ZAMARGU-4260 file (C-alpha; in steps of 0.2 Angstrom, whole numbers, plus 5000, padded with zeros to 4 digits):
<rodrens>
0) 4995/5104/4999 | 4989/5092/4985 | 4992/5074/4984 | 4989/5061/4971 | 4981/5044/4974
5) 4978/5029/4963 | 4961/5020/4965 | 4960/5003/4957 | 4944/4993/4957 | 4934/4979/4951
10) 4918/4986/4945 | 4902/4979/4953 | 4888/4986/4944 | 4897/5003/4941 | 4910/5009/4930
15) 4923/5023/4928 | 4910/5036/4922 | 4900/5033/4938 | 4915/5035/4949 | 4921/5051/4941
20) 4904/5058/4942 | 4904/5055/4960 | 4922/5061/4963 | 4916/5078/4955 | 4905/5080/4971
25) 4918/5075/4984 | 4924/5089/4995 | 4943/5089/4994 | 4945/5081/4977 | 4952/5094/4965
30) 4955/5083/4950 | 4955/5066/4943 | 4961/5057/4927 | 4962/5040/4920 | 4973/5031/4908
35) 4972/5013/4913 | 4956/5002/4914 | 4948/5001/4931 | 4960/5014/4938 | 4958/5032/4942
40) 4971/5045/4948 | 4963/5056/4961 | 4971/5073/4966 | 4965/5080/4982 | 4970/5092/4997
45) 4960/5086/5012 | 4956/5068/5008 | 4967/5053/5013 | 4968/5036/5005 | 4958/5029/5020
50) 4944/5043/5018 | 4943/5040/4999 | 4941/5021/5002 | 4928/5024/5014 | 4918/5036/5003
55) 4919/5025/4988 | 4913/5010/4998 | 4899/5020/5005 | 4894/5026/4987 | 4897/5010/4978
60) 4896/4996/4991 | 4908/4983/4996 | 4920/4980/4981 | 4938/4974/4978 | 4948/4990/4977
65) 4963/4999/4984 | 4968/5017/4986 | 4986/5022/4988 | 4996/5038/4989 | 5008/5040/4974
70) 5024/5048/4980 | 5033/5060/4968 | 5050/5052/4969 | 5043/5034/4967 | 5034/5037/4951
75) 5038/5028/4935 | 5028/5021/4920 | 5022/5023/4903 | 5007/5036/4902 | 5003/5050/4890
80) 5015/5064/4892 | 5001/5076/4897 | 4995/5065/4911 | 5012/5067/4920 | 5009/5085/4923
85) 4992/5081/4932 | 5001/5073/4946 | 5001/5084/4961 | 5018/5089/4968 | 5021/5081/4986
90) 5038/5086/4991 | 5033/5088/5009 | 5025/5071/5010
</rodrens>
């Protein structure tokens, strides 16, 4: 089952492009997309928020960030319409 996480970070010598390139190599990450500066939505199957945080700290060092699961029923906001279809369904979470 896929889940969608939000990773928000303060760049410290790296940027969104560096992070997305790294995410392409992370096992369990199926997709990612971004619409908001310094924030990346991550869709994954076998990764957890804690694991993503650990991996990102391991790759980019200590930096201010958080990773959180985005529940399907708790989603709201103003994003491009096509981005809403990229969120993974998580009815069983």
